[in-house]
KOLGU-271467 format. One record per atom (N, C-alpha, C): residue number from 1; residue in one letter; atom name; x, y, z. Coordinates in pm, 1 decimal, padded with zeros to 6 digits. Example, Ala and Ser with C-alpha at 12.3 -4.5 7.8 and 13.67 -1.06 7.14 Angstrom:
<rs>
    k  r   a         x         y         z
    1  a   N   01319.0  -00569.0   00780.0
    1  a  CA   01230.0  -00450.0   00780.0
    1  a   C   01320.0  -00330.0   00780.0
    2  s   N   01285.0  -00225.0   00708.0
    2  s  CA   01367.0  -00106.0   00714.0
    2  s   C   01290.0   00003.0   00787.0
</rs>
This chain:
<rs>
    k  r   a         x         y         z
    1  m   N   10960.9   06891.4   08108.5
    1  m  CA   10914.0   07011.5   08038.3
    1  m   C   10805.3   06972.5   07938.8
    2  y   N   10698.4   07051.7   07935.8
    2  y  CA   10588.7   07030.6   07842.3
    2  y   C   10565.8   07160.0   07764.4
    3  k   N   10534.3   07146.3   07636.3
    3  k  CA   10506.0   07261.3   07551.5
    3  k   C   10368.3   07243.7   07488.2
    4  v   N   10281.8   07343.2   07508.3
    4  v  CA   10150.0   07344.3   07445.7
    4  v   C   10134.9   07479.3   07377.7
    5  g   N   10135.8   07479.1   07246.0
    5  g  CA   10132.5   07605.5   07173.6
    5  g   C   10254.5   07687.9   07207.5
    6  s   N   10232.5   07810.0   07252.3
    6  s  CA   10344.4   07898.3   07286.7
    6  s   C   10375.9   07896.3   07436.2
    7  a   N   10314.5   07801.9   07511.0
    7  a  CA   10335.2   07794.7   07656.1
    7  a   C   10424.5   07677.3   07693.4
    8  l   N   10520.6   07703.7   07780.7
    8  l  CA   10605.2   07599.1   07838.5
    8  l   C   10564.5   07578.0   07983.5
    9  s   N   10559.7   07452.3   08026.7
    9  s  CA   10533.2   07419.5   08166.4
    9  s   C   10648.2   07333.6   08217.4
   10  v   N   10712.5   07379.4   08326.7
   10  v  CA   10831.0   07311.2   08378.1
   10  v   C   10822.9   07302.0   08530.1
   11  s   N   10861.1   07187.3   08586.7
   11  s  CA   10870.5   07172.2   08731.9
   11  s   C   11012.2   07208.9   08775.8
   12  h   N   11023.7   07302.0   08871.2
   12  h  CA   11156.6   07350.7   08910.1
   12  h   C   11207.3   07294.2   09041.8
   13  g   N   11129.4   07208.2   09108.8
   13  g  CA   11174.1   07156.3   09237.1
   13  g   C   11155.5   07259.4   09347.5
   14  m   N   11208.8   07231.2   09465.2
   14  m  CA   11188.9   07317.3   09581.6
   14  m   C   11314.8   07396.2   09613.7
   15  g   N   11300.1   07527.4   09627.1
   15  g  CA   11411.1   07610.5   09670.2
   15  g   C   11480.7   07684.5   09557.0
   16  m   N   11556.5   07786.9   09596.5
   16  m  CA   11621.2   07874.5   09498.6
   16  m   C   11737.8   07812.8   09423.4
   17  p   N   11824.9   07731.4   09485.3
   17  p  CA   11941.0   07680.3   09410.9
   17  p   C   11904.7   07598.2   09287.2
   18  s   N   11814.8   07499.5   09302.3
   18  s  CA   11777.9   07418.0   09186.7
   18  s   C   11699.1   07499.7   09085.0
   19  f   N   11615.4   07591.6   09133.1
   19  f  CA   11536.9   07675.0   09043.4
   19  f   C   11627.2   07767.5   08961.9
   20  q   N   11733.0   07817.6   09022.8
   20  q  CA   11823.7   07906.0   08950.5
   20  q   C   11896.1   07831.3   08838.2
   21  i   N   11928.0   07705.0   08860.2
   21  i  CA   11987.5   07623.2   08753.7
   21  i   C   11890.8   07614.6   08637.4
   22  l   N   11764.4   07583.4   08667.5
   22  l  CA   11663.2   07572.2   08562.5
   22  l   C   11646.9   07703.8   08486.5
   23  l   N   11642.0   07816.5   08558.4
   23  l  CA   11623.9   07944.7   08491.9
   23  l   C   11738.2   07974.6   08394.9
   24  n   N   11860.5   07944.7   08435.0
   24  n  CA   11972.9   07965.2   08344.0
   24  n   C   11955.1   07885.0   08215.8
   25  e   N   11911.6   07760.0   08229.4
   25  e  CA   11891.6   07675.4   08111.1
   25  e   C   11776.4   07726.2   08025.1
   26  l   N   11668.4   07770.8   08089.0
   26  l  CA   11554.7   07822.9   08013.5
   26  l   C   11589.8   07953.4   07942.2
   27  f   N   11664.3   08040.5   08010.1
   27  f  CA   11703.9   08166.8   07945.9
   27  f   C   11789.0   08139.2   07821.2
   28  k   N   11878.3   08043.2   07830.5
   28  k  CA   11959.5   08008.6   07713.4
   28  k   C   11872.9   07952.8   07602.3
   29  l   N   11777.4   07866.9   07638.4
   29  l  CA   11686.9   07808.8   07539.9
   29  l   C   11607.2   07916.6   07466.9
   30  l   N   11555.5   08013.0   07542.7
   30  l  CA   11477.0   08120.3   07483.0
   30  l   C   11563.3   08208.0   07392.0
   31  a   N   11687.3   08230.6   07431.8
   31  a  CA   11777.0   08311.0   07349.0
   31  a   C   11808.2   08239.9   07217.6
   32  y   N   11837.5   08110.5   07224.7
   32  y  CA   11866.7   08034.4   07103.5
   32  y   C   11744.5   08026.7   07011.5
   33  a   N   11624.5   08020.2   07072.2
   33  a  CA   11501.0   08012.0   06993.9
   33  a   C   11453.0   08148.8   06945.2
   34  e   N   11524.2   08254.5   06986.5
   34  e  CA   11491.8   08391.8   06948.1
   34  e   C   11348.2   08429.7   06986.4
   35  c   N   11307.4   08387.2   07106.3
   35  c  CA   11173.9   08420.8   07156.6
   35  c   C   11170.7   08565.6   07203.5
   36  e   N   11056.3   08630.6   07186.9
   36  e  CA   11039.6   08769.4   07227.9
   36  e   C   10913.2   08785.7   07310.0
   37  d   N   10908.1   08893.5   07390.3
   37  d  CA   10791.8   08926.4   07473.7
   37  d   C   10749.0   08807.8   07559.3
   38  v   N   10843.7   08756.2   07636.0
   38  v  CA   10821.9   08635.7   07716.8
   38  v   C   10782.0   08673.9   07859.3
   39  s   N   10692.9   08595.2   07918.4
   39  s  CA   10655.2   08611.7   08059.2
   39  s   C   10678.2   08480.7   08132.9
   40  f   N   10732.7   08489.5   08254.8
   40  f  CA   10751.6   08373.5   08340.7
   40  f   C   10656.0   08386.5   08459.7
   41  i   N   10580.0   08280.8   08487.5
   41  i  CA   10488.3   08281.3   08601.4
   41  i   C   10513.9   08157.5   08685.9
   42  r   N   10546.0   08178.4   08813.0
   42  r  CA   10567.8   08067.0   08905.1
   42  r   C   10439.9   08039.4   08983.1
   43  l   N   10404.2   07911.6   08993.7
   43  l  CA   10287.1   07869.2   09069.3
   43  l   C   10331.2   07785.9   09188.0
   44  g   N   10255.1   07793.6   09297.4
   44  g  CA   10290.4   07708.9   09410.1
   44  g   C   10203.5   07734.0   09531.8
   45  t   N   10249.1   07678.5   09643.4
   45  t  CA   10183.6   07698.8   09772.6
   45  t   C   10275.3   07781.2   09862.0
   46  s   N   10219.4   07832.0   09969.9
   46  s  CA   10297.0   07916.2   10060.6
   46  s   C   10228.9   07921.1   10196.2
   47  g   N   10301.2   07972.1   10294.3
   47  g  CA   10242.3   08000.8   10423.9
   47  g   C   10202.1   08146.8   10428.7
   48  g   N   10080.5   08175.0   10471.7
   48  g  CA   10033.0   08312.2   10474.8
   48  g   C   10077.0   08386.0   10600.7
   49  l   N   10077.6   08517.5   10591.9
   49  l  CA   10104.1   08602.8   10708.3
   49  l   C   09988.2   08701.3   10720.5
   50  g   N   09902.3   08678.3   10817.9
   50  g  CA   09793.0   08770.4   10843.0
   50  g   C   09679.8   08763.4   10742.9
   51  i   N   09676.2   08660.3   10660.1
   51  i  CA   09565.6   08642.4   10566.1
   51  i   C   09507.7   08502.4   10581.6
   52  e   N   09384.9   08486.2   10538.8
   52  e  CA   09312.2   08361.7   10558.8
   52  e   C   09368.1   08250.2   10470.7
   53  p   N   09383.4   08128.2   10523.4
   53  p  CA   09424.9   08015.6   10439.0
   53  p   C   09329.6   07998.8   10320.8
   54  g   N   09386.1   07962.4   10206.3
   54  g  CA   09306.5   07952.1   10085.3
   54  g   C   09306.9   08078.9   10002.7
   55  t   N   09376.8   08181.9   10050.1
   55  t  CA   09390.3   08306.4   09973.9
   55  t   C   09505.2   08292.1   09874.0
   56  t   N   09481.2   08332.5   09751.0
   56  t  CA   09586.1   08330.6   09649.4
   56  t   C   09657.2   08465.1   09648.8
   57  v   N   09789.7   08460.6   09650.0
   57  v  CA   09872.3   08582.0   09654.5
   57  v   C   09948.1   08598.0   09523.2
   58  v   N   09938.2   08717.0   09464.1
   58  v  CA   10022.2   08754.1   09349.5
   58  v   C   10130.0   08847.4   09403.8
   59  s   N   10254.2   08805.9   09392.6
   59  s  CA   10363.9   08877.0   09459.2
   59  s   C   10395.1   09011.4   09394.7
   60  k   N   10420.4   09110.9   09480.1
   60  k  CA   10470.8   09239.7   09434.1
   60  k   C   10623.1   09236.2   09425.8
   61  q   N   10686.4   09193.4   09535.5
   61  q  CA   10832.6   09193.2   09543.7
   61  q   C   10877.8   09076.5   09630.0
   62  g   N   10992.7   09020.0   09594.8
   62  g  CA   11049.2   08912.1   09672.9
   62  g   C   11148.7   08963.6   09775.0
   63  y   N   11124.3   08934.7   09902.7
   63  y  CA   11215.7   08971.1   10011.2
   63  y   C   11299.6   08849.0   10050.3
   64  s   N   11418.6   08873.6   10101.5
   64  s  CA   11500.6   08765.6   10155.3
   64  s   C   11456.2   08732.9   10297.0
   65  s   N   11510.2   08625.5   10353.2
   65  s  CA   11478.0   08589.4   10491.4
   65  s   C   11540.8   08685.1   10592.0
   66  m   N   11628.5   08772.0   10545.1
   66  m  CA   11682.3   08879.6   10627.4
   66  m   C   11597.2   09005.7   10613.6
   67  l   N   11483.2   08992.4   10547.0
   67  l  CA   11387.7   09101.5   10523.8
   67  l   C   11449.1   09213.1   10440.1
   68  k   N   11529.8   09173.4   10341.3
   68  k  CA   11588.8   09269.0   10247.8
   68  k   C   11512.7   09263.3   10115.4
   69  p   N   11478.2   09378.3   10055.7
   69  p  CA   11397.3   09381.4   09933.6
   69  p   C   11480.5   09366.4   09805.8
   70  y   N   11573.9   09272.2   09808.2
   70  y  CA   11656.1   09244.8   09690.5
   70  y   C   11715.5   09105.2   09705.3
   71  f   N   11766.5   09051.5   09593.9
   71  f  CA   11832.5   08921.2   09594.7
   71  f   C   11982.6   08942.0   09591.9
   72  t   N   12053.9   08873.3   09679.8
   72  t  CA   12199.1   08883.8   09685.7
   72  t   C   12261.7   08766.1   09612.1
   73  q   N   12332.2   08796.7   09503.4
   73  q  CA   12402.0   08696.1   09423.5
   73  q   C   12550.2   08698.2   09458.1
   74  v   N   12604.2   08582.0   09490.6
   74  v  CA   12747.7   08570.6   09519.0
   74  v   C   12817.8   08521.7   09393.3
   75  v   N   12919.0   08596.9   09348.2
   75  v  CA   12997.4   08560.6   09229.3
   75  v   C   13145.0   08578.5   09262.4
   76  c   N   13220.7   08471.9   09254.3
   76  c  CA   13365.5   08477.5   09279.2
   76  c   C   13397.4   08542.0   09413.5
   77  g   N   13319.2   08505.6   09515.3
   77  g  CA   13343.2   08554.1   09650.0
   77  g   C   13294.5   08695.1   09677.3
   78  k   N   13224.0   08755.9   09582.1
   78  k  CA   13173.4   08891.5   09600.2
   78  k   C   13021.1   08892.2   09591.4
   79  e   N   12957.5   08979.5   09672.7
   79  e  CA   12811.8   08989.0   09675.3
   79  e   C   12764.0   09106.1   09589.9
   80  t   N   12658.5   09080.2   09512.6
   80  t  CA   12591.4   09184.6   09434.6
   80  t   C   12442.8   09175.0   09459.9
   81  n   N   12377.8   09286.9   09486.5
   81  n  CA   12234.5   09289.2   09512.4
   81  n   C   12158.4   09325.5   09385.4
   82  y   N   12050.7   09248.6   09357.5
   82  y  CA   11970.0   09270.8   09238.7
   82  y   C   11824.3   09296.9   09275.9
   83  e   N   11762.9   09388.3   09202.2
   83  e  CA   11622.6   09423.9   09220.6
   83  e   C   11533.2   09300.2   09209.3
   84  s   N   11435.2   09288.7   09300.3
   84  s  CA   11350.5   09168.0   09303.4
   84  s   C   11201.9   09201.7   09292.9
   85  m   N   11169.7   09306.7   09217.3
   85  m  CA   11030.3   09341.6   09191.0
   85  m   C   10974.5   09253.6   09080.6
   86  c   N   10850.2   09207.9   09098.8
   86  c  CA   10780.0   09137.8   08992.1
   86  c   C   10715.6   09240.9   08898.7
   87  d   N   10674.4   09195.2   08780.8
   87  d  CA   10620.3   09285.9   08680.5
   87  d   C   10480.9   09336.1   08720.6
   88  e   N   10464.5   09467.6   08721.7
   88  e  CA   10338.5   09527.0   08767.6
   88  e   C   10222.9   09499.1   08673.1
   89  s   N   10246.1   09509.0   08542.1
   89  s  CA   10136.9   09488.4   08446.3
   89  s   C   10088.8   09343.4   08447.4
   90  l   N   10182.5   09249.8   08458.4
   90  l  CA   10145.8   09108.6   08463.9
   90  l   C   10067.8   09078.8   08591.2
   91  r   N   10110.9   09139.3   08701.7
   91  r  CA   10038.9   09122.3   08828.6
   91  r   C   09895.9   09173.5   08817.6
   92  s   N   09877.7   09289.7   08757.3
   92  s  CA   09743.3   09347.0   08743.0
   92  s   C   09652.6   09256.8   08659.7
   93  q   N   09708.1   09198.6   08554.5
   93  q  CA   09630.1   09107.8   08470.1
   93  q   C   09589.0   08982.8   08548.1
   94  l   N   09679.6   08928.5   08627.3
   94  l  CA   09650.4   08808.4   08705.6
   94  l   C   09545.7   08837.0   08812.7
   95  l   N   09555.5   08952.3   08876.6
   95  l  CA   09455.3   08989.6   08976.6
   95  l   C   09317.3   09002.0   08912.7
   96  a   N   09311.8   09061.4   08793.8
   96  a  CA   09184.2   09075.7   08724.1
   96  a   C   09126.6   08938.9   08686.7
   97  c   N   09213.8   08846.9   08645.1
   97  c  CA   09168.5   08711.2   08611.2
   97  c   C   09112.0   08640.6   08734.5
   98  g   N   09181.4   08653.8   08846.5
   98  g  CA   09134.2   08591.3   08969.3
   98  g   C   08999.5   08644.8   09013.1
   99  k   N   08980.7   08774.3   09001.2
   99  k  CA   08853.4   08835.0   09041.1
   99  k   C   08740.3   08790.3   08949.4
  100  r   N   08768.6   08774.9   08818.6
  100  r  CA   08665.7   08724.4   08726.1
  100  r   C   08621.3   08583.9   08764.2
  101  l   N   08715.7   08504.8   08816.3
  101  l  CA   08685.2   08366.2   08854.4
  101  l   C   08621.5   08356.6   08992.5
  102  g   N   08618.0   08467.7   09065.1
  102  g  CA   08565.0   08465.7   09201.3
  102  g   C   08663.4   08410.6   09302.2
  103  t   N   08790.8   08411.0   09266.7
  103  t  CA   08895.9   08362.4   09356.0
  103  t   C   08929.1   08466.9   09462.1
  104  k   N   08951.5   08421.4   09584.1
  104  k  CA   08999.5   08511.5   09689.6
  104  k   C   09146.5   08539.3   09660.6
  105  i   N   09176.6   08659.7   09609.4
  105  i  CA   09310.6   08688.7   09558.0
  105  i   C   09355.7   08827.7   09601.4
  106  v   N   09483.0   08838.8   09641.2
  106  v  CA   09539.3   08966.1   09686.6
  106  v   C   09680.1   08981.4   09630.9
  107  a   N   09731.2   09103.1   09635.1
  107  a  CA   09870.5   09130.5   09601.3
  107  a   C   09945.1   09168.4   09728.1
  108  g   N   10069.3   09128.6   09737.9
  108  g  CA   10149.9   09161.1   09854.3
  108  g   C   10292.5   09115.1   09835.0
  109  n   N   10379.6   09151.9   09926.2
  109  n  CA   10519.1   09110.5   09918.6
  109  n   C   10536.2   08968.1   09971.0
  110  t   N   10638.2   08902.3   09920.5
  110  t  CA   10663.8   08761.0   09950.7
  110  t   C   10805.0   08743.4   10004.7
  111  m   N   10818.5   08669.5   10113.3
  111  m  CA   10951.1   08636.6   10165.8
  111  m   C   10992.7   08499.1   10117.1
  112  s   N   11116.5   08490.4   10066.9
  112  s  CA   11170.3   08363.9   10017.8
  112  s   C   11284.8   08318.4   10107.7
  113  c   N   11276.9   08194.2   10153.1
  113  c  CA   11377.6   08140.7   10245.2
  113  c   C   11450.9   08023.4   10181.6
  114  n   N   11575.7   08003.4   10220.0
  114  n  CA   11653.2   07889.3   10171.4
  114  n   C   11620.1   07761.6   10247.1
  115  g   N   11558.2   07773.5   10363.8
  115  g  CA   11520.0   07657.4   10442.1
  115  g   C   11371.1   07656.7   10469.8
  116  f   N   11317.4   07539.1   10500.1
  116  f  CA   11174.1   07525.9   10525.3
  116  f   C   11140.2   07543.7   10673.4
  117  y   N   11230.6   07508.7   10761.2
  117  y  CA   11198.1   07507.4   10904.0
  117  y   C   11253.0   07629.9   10978.4
  118  e   N   11377.0   07623.3   11026.5
  118  e  CA   11427.4   07730.5   11113.0
  118  e   C   11426.8   07867.2   11044.2
  119  e   N   11465.1   07871.5   10918.7
  119  e  CA   11475.6   08000.5   10849.6
  119  e   C   11339.1   08067.9   10833.9
  120  q   N   11233.7   07988.5   10830.4
  120  q  CA   11099.1   08043.4   10821.9
  120  q   C   11035.8   08065.3   10959.2
  121  g   N   11113.0   08038.7   11064.3
  121  g  CA   11061.1   08056.5   11199.2
  121  g   C   10960.6   07950.5   11238.4
  122  r   N   10976.5   07829.5   11185.8
  122  r  CA   10882.7   07721.0   11218.7
  122  r   C   10925.3   07652.5   11348.3
  123  l   N   10828.0   07613.4   11426.1
  123  l  CA   10854.2   07546.8   11553.7
  123  l   C   10841.5   07395.1   11544.4
  124  d   N   10807.6   07342.6   11424.3
  124  d  CA   10777.0   07200.4   11411.4
  124  d   C   10885.8   07119.6   11341.9
  125  g   N   11008.0   07174.0   11334.6
  125  g  CA   11118.1   07099.5   11275.0
  125  g   C   11186.4   07008.7   11376.8
  126  a   N   11290.4   06938.2   11332.1
  126  a  CA   11364.5   06848.8   11421.5
  126  a   C   11445.8   06927.5   11524.3
  127  m   N   11485.1   07050.3   11487.9
  127  m  CA   11562.0   07136.0   11577.3
  127  m   C   11499.3   07274.0   11581.8
  128  c   N   11509.8   07339.1   11697.1
  128  c  CA   11453.8   07473.6   11711.9
  128  c   C   11539.7   07550.8   11810.6
  129  t   N   11598.4   07661.5   11767.8
  129  t  CA   11692.7   07736.4   11850.8
  129  t   C   11635.3   07871.7   11895.2
  130  f   N   11502.7   07886.7   11886.6
  130  f  CA   11440.8   08014.0   11920.5
  130  f   C   11309.2   07987.8   11992.6
  131  t   N   11257.4   08089.4   12055.4
  131  t  CA   11134.4   08076.9   12133.9
  131  t   C   11012.4   08113.2   12048.5
  132  p   N   10892.6   08071.9   12090.8
  132  p  CA   10771.1   08115.2   12020.4
  132  p   C   10759.0   08267.3   12014.9
  133  e   N   10806.8   08335.0   12118.3
  133  e  CA   10801.8   08480.8   12119.2
  133  e   C   10893.4   08541.0   12012.0
  134  e   N   11011.3   08481.4   11995.0
  134  e  CA   11102.3   08528.9   11890.8
  134  e   C   11043.7   08503.8   11751.6
  135  k   N   10981.2   08389.2   11735.8
  135  k  CA   10914.5   08359.2   11608.2
  135  k   C   10810.8   08465.4   11575.2
  136  m   N   10724.1   08495.7   11669.5
  136  m  CA   10615.6   08589.6   11644.6
  136  m   C   10668.1   08731.0   11620.4
  137  a   N   10773.7   08769.2   11688.5
  137  a  CA   10832.7   08901.7   11666.7
  137  a   C   10885.5   08912.9   11524.0
  138  f   N   10948.3   08806.8   11475.7
  138  f  CA   11001.5   08804.2   11338.8
  138  f   C   10888.5   08812.0   11236.2
  139  l   N   10785.1   08730.4   11253.7
  139  l  CA   10674.8   08729.4   11158.6
  139  l   C   10600.0   08862.5   11158.8
  140  r   N   10579.6   08919.5   11276.5
  140  r  CA   10510.2   09049.1   11283.2
  140  r   C   10592.0   09158.5   11213.6
  141  k   N   10723.4   09156.3   11232.5
  141  k  CA   10808.7   09254.5   11166.1
  141  k   C   10798.6   09239.9   11014.6
  142  a   N   10801.9   09115.6   10966.8
  142  a  CA   10791.4   09090.5   10822.7
  142  a   C   10660.0   09145.3   10767.7
  143  h   N   10551.1   09119.4   10840.3
  143  h  CA   10418.8   09161.8   10794.7
  143  h   C   10399.2   09312.6   10809.2
  144  d   N   10428.0   09364.9   10926.7
  144  d  CA   10394.5   09504.2   10957.1
  144  d   C   10489.7   09604.6   10893.4
  145  e   N   10618.8   09571.9   10889.6
  145  e  CA   10717.0   09667.9   10839.7
  145  e   C   10750.1   09648.9   10691.6
  146  c   N   10734.4   09525.9   10640.8
  146  c  CA   10774.3   09497.2   10502.2
  146  c   C   10656.1   09466.2   10410.0
  147  g   N   10537.1   09456.5   10466.1
  147  g  CA   10420.6   09425.6   10383.1
  147  g   C   10420.7   09284.4   10329.3
  148  i   N   10489.7   09193.7   10397.6
  148  i  CA   10496.8   09053.9   10352.4
  148  i   C   10370.0   08980.4   10394.6
  149  v   N   10304.9   08914.4   10298.0
  149  v  CA   10180.1   08843.3   10326.5
  149  v   C   10191.7   08692.9   10305.8
  150  n   N   10306.8   08647.8   10254.3
  150  n  CA   10326.3   08502.5   10244.9
  150  n   C   10474.6   08468.1   10239.3
  151  i   N   10503.6   08341.8   10270.5
  151  i  CA   10640.9   08291.5   10276.5
  151  i   C   10651.8   08167.4   10189.6
  152  e   N   10754.9   08165.7   10103.6
  152  e  CA   10785.6   08047.3   10024.7
  152  e   C   10936.7   08039.6   10006.8
  153  m   N   10986.9   07981.0   09896.4
  153  m  CA   11129.5   07955.0   09888.4
  153  m   C   11193.6   07993.3   09754.0
  154  e   N   11125.0   08077.3   09673.0
  154  e  CA   11178.2   08101.4   09539.2
  154  e   C   11171.3   08244.8   09485.1
  155  t   N   11068.8   08322.3   09518.4
  155  t  CA   11038.8   08445.7   09444.7
  155  t   C   11149.8   08549.6   09449.2
  156  n   N   11220.5   08562.4   09559.2
  156  n  CA   11328.5   08659.6   09571.9
  156  n   C   11431.1   08642.3   09460.2
  157  m   N   11477.4   08520.4   09440.4
  157  m  CA   11573.9   08491.8   09334.2
  157  m   C   11507.1   08496.6   09196.8
  158  f   N   11387.7   08439.3   09186.0
  158  f  CA   11317.1   08428.6   09058.1
  158  f   C   11293.9   08566.0   08994.7
  159  a   N   11240.3   08659.4   09071.9
  159  a  CA   11213.6   08792.7   09018.6
  159  a   C   11342.4   08862.9   08978.2
  160  a   N   11445.7   08849.2   09060.0
  160  a  CA   11573.7   08913.5   09029.4
  160  a   C   11634.2   08858.4   08900.7
  161  m   N   11630.1   08727.5   08883.7
  161  m  CA   11684.3   08666.2   08762.2
  161  m   C   11606.9   08710.1   08639.1
  162  c   N   11475.3   08715.3   08649.5
  162  c  CA   11394.1   08758.2   08535.0
  162  c   C   11420.3   08904.1   08501.0
  163  n   N   11438.6   08988.0   08602.2
  163  n  CA   11472.8   09127.8   08576.4
  163  n   C   11606.7   09139.3   08504.4
  164  r   N   11702.3   09060.1   08546.1
  164  r  CA   11833.7   09064.5   08482.3
  164  r   C   11826.2   09021.3   08335.8
  165  f   N   11739.9   08922.5   08307.7
  165  f  CA   11726.4   08872.0   08170.7
  165  f   C   11622.7   08951.0   08091.3
  166  q   N   11560.4   09047.6   08157.0
  166  q  CA   11461.4   09136.8   08094.6
  166  q   C   11339.4   09061.0   08043.3
  167  v   N   11285.8   08972.5   08128.2
  167  v  CA   11157.8   08908.6   08100.0
  167  v   C   11061.5   08940.9   08214.5
  168  k   N   10933.3   08947.9   08183.8
  168  k  CA   10832.7   08975.5   08284.8
  168  k   C   10818.9   08854.9   08376.7
  169  s   N   10795.0   08880.6   08505.6
  169  s  CA   10779.2   08769.8   08599.9
  169  s   C   10662.8   08795.0   08693.9
  170  a   N   10603.9   08685.7   08738.8
  170  a  CA   10498.5   08690.6   08840.1
  170  a   C   10502.0   08561.4   08919.1
  171  t   N   10464.0   08570.8   09046.0
  171  t  CA   10446.9   08452.3   09129.5
  171  t   C   10303.4   08450.2   09179.9
  172  v   N   10238.5   08334.9   09162.7
  172  v  CA   10100.7   08315.9   09207.7
  172  v   C   10099.4   08195.8   09301.4
  173  c   N   10084.4   08219.6   09431.3
  173  c  CA   10087.8   08112.0   09530.6
  173  c   C   09964.2   08117.4   09620.2
  174  v   N   09906.4   08003.2   09645.9
  174  v  CA   09796.5   07996.7   09741.8
  174  v   C   09855.0   07976.4   09881.3
  175  t   N   09792.1   08034.7   09981.5
  175  t  CA   09837.2   08016.1   10119.7
  175  t   C   09762.7   07898.0   10181.3
  176  v   N   09835.3   07809.8   10248.8
  176  v  CA   09774.1   07689.2   10305.4
  176  v   C   09760.1   07696.4   10456.8
  177  c   N   09809.7   07804.6   10516.8
  177  c  CA   09792.7   07827.7   10660.0
  177  c   C   09822.5   07974.4   10687.0
  178  n   N   09781.4   08022.8   10802.2
  178  n  CA   09819.8   08156.8   10847.7
  178  n   C   09926.3   08137.7   10954.2
  179  r   N   10050.3   08167.6   10922.0
  179  r  CA   10161.4   08142.0   11012.9
  179  r   C   10151.0   08221.1   11142.2
  180  m   N   10068.6   08325.0   11144.5
  180  m  CA   10045.9   08399.4   11268.6
  180  m   C   09970.5   08314.2   11371.0
  181  n   N   09897.4   08215.0   11321.4
  181  n  CA   09815.8   08130.7   11409.8
  181  n   C   09875.4   07992.8   11434.6
  182  g   N   09977.8   07955.0   11359.2
  182  g  CA   10038.6   07823.4   11376.2
  182  g   C   10108.3   07777.7   11249.9
  183  d   N   10180.8   07666.3   11260.1
  183  d  CA   10261.5   07617.4   11148.1
  183  d   C   10194.1   07504.7   11070.1
  184  a   N   10088.3   07446.7   11123.8
  184  a  CA   10027.0   07328.5   11063.0
  184  a   C   09920.7   07365.7   10960.6
  185  v   N   09904.0   07279.2   10860.2
  185  v  CA   09794.9   07289.9   10762.9
  185  v   C   09677.1   07212.9   10819.5
  186  l   N   09564.4   07279.3   10838.7
  186  l  CA   09452.0   07219.9   10911.0
  186  l   C   09332.7   07184.2   10822.9
  187  t   N   09338.8   07212.7   10694.5
  187  t  CA   09226.1   07182.3   10607.1
  187  t   C   09220.9   07033.4   10573.8
  188  t   N   09113.4   06991.4   10510.7
  188  t  CA   09098.9   06852.5   10467.6
  188  t   C   09180.6   06827.3   10340.9
  189  e   N   09195.3   06700.5   10304.4
  189  e  CA   09268.2   06667.4   10181.4
  189  e   C   09199.7   06728.8   10059.7
  190  d   N   09067.3   06720.5   10054.6
  190  d  CA   08993.4   06778.1   09942.3
  190  d   C   09007.4   06930.0   09940.4
  191  g   N   09003.8   06991.0   10058.6
  191  g  CA   09021.2   07135.5   10066.0
  191  g   C   09157.8   07178.1   10017.3
  192  y   N   09260.7   07101.3   10053.6
  192  y  CA   09396.7   07132.6   10010.9
  192  y   C   09409.0   07123.5   09859.0
  193  k   N   09350.4   07019.1   09800.4
  193  k  CA   09355.9   07002.6   09655.5
  193  k   C   09286.0   07117.9   09584.4
  194  q   N   09175.8   07164.2   09641.4
  194  q  CA   09106.0   07278.3   09582.6
  194  q   C   09191.9   07403.5   09588.4
  195  w   N   09258.3   07425.2   09700.9
  195  w  CA   09347.8   07540.8   09712.1
  195  w   C   09460.3   07532.6   09609.3
  196  e   N   09518.0   07413.2   09592.9
  196  e  CA   09627.7   07395.5   09498.1
  196  e   C   09587.6   07431.5   09355.7
  197  r   N   09461.0   07406.8   09323.4
  197  r  CA   09413.6   07434.6   09187.1
  197  r   C   09398.6   07583.5   09157.7
  198  q   N   09380.4   07663.5   09260.9
  198  q  CA   09348.8   07804.5   09239.1
  198  q   C   09454.1   07880.3   09157.5
  199  p   N   09584.6   07871.1   09190.9
  199  p  CA   09682.6   07941.5   09107.3
  199  p   C   09680.3   07893.7   08962.3
  200  m   N   09662.3   07762.8   08940.9
  200  m  CA   09657.1   07710.4   08804.2
  200  m   C   09537.3   07765.9   08728.5
  201  e   N   09422.6   07777.0   08796.0
  201  e  CA   09302.5   07829.6   08731.1
  201  e   C   09320.0   07975.9   08693.8
  202  v   N   09385.6   08053.1   08780.1
  202  v  CA   09408.1   08195.1   08753.0
  202  v   C   09499.9   08211.2   08631.2
  203  v   N   09608.6   08135.5   08628.4
  203  v  CA   09703.0   08146.6   08516.7
  203  v   C   09640.1   08093.8   08387.3
  204  a   N   09562.1   07988.2   08396.2
  204  a  CA   09492.6   07935.8   08277.6
  204  a   C   09397.2   08040.6   08220.9
  205  e   N   09330.9   08114.3   08309.6
  205  e  CA   09242.1   08221.6   08264.9
  205  e   C   09320.1   08330.3   08191.5
  206  l   N   09438.3   08362.7   08242.7
  206  l  CA   09521.9   08462.3   08176.4
  206  l   C   09564.0   08415.3   08037.3
  207  i   N   09606.4   08289.0   08028.7
  207  i  CA   09649.3   08234.8   07898.5
  207  i   C   09533.1   08236.0   07800.3
  208  k   N   09415.9   08192.1   07843.1
  208  k  CA   09298.8   08190.9   07755.2
  208  k   C   09263.0   08331.6   07708.3
  209  s   N   09269.8   08428.8   07797.3
  209  s  CA   09233.1   08565.8   07762.3
  209  s   C   09335.8   08630.4   07671.0
  210  s   N   09458.2   08571.3   07663.3
  210  s  CA   09563.8   08628.1   07580.7
  210  s   C   09567.9   08566.3   07442.0
  211  m   N   09490.1   08463.0   07419.3
  211  m  CA   09494.2   08391.5   07291.0
  211  m   C   09410.1   08464.6   07185.3
</rs>
């Protein structure tokens, strides 16, 4: 964890379980510190759906891998569904920052999966129990019926947790491939590094404009 002025920067690892542990600890820290008007912004990479690689996505809502627009929390053997919308005002500010920087940036829904390979419909894992046709049917349904434009592993839980704790949330992820065309990242190493910087530049612009 790093603190610069009023900003905290923390690495949460990959996936919802470890990230949820971190969020619980951060929420407690903020409560003990009596912080107010807090915003949480997640940065990362993702696989795009129907958009060009190198496009930065600001999430509207986190969907589950079952294409449900909420996060399901299991407590003592019982399931409870929680709203997984990201904050609209924060999203609008981030989109405006990206446009000022000339970044290729869009808003759309995000699917979060607990696994990287089979659950995301990838054909390049060690095991595959579905056909390319089944993969494409799933991805098209996600895009066409749910408005999902990228896939990652955190936003569904992240947005729901922030809503429960009553803090604003946003996810800013760059897409490194278009999953409609394949599972591999085809850009150069330098191109990939440039894409990785885009979400950081957008959020840095927001922080600077808020000071």
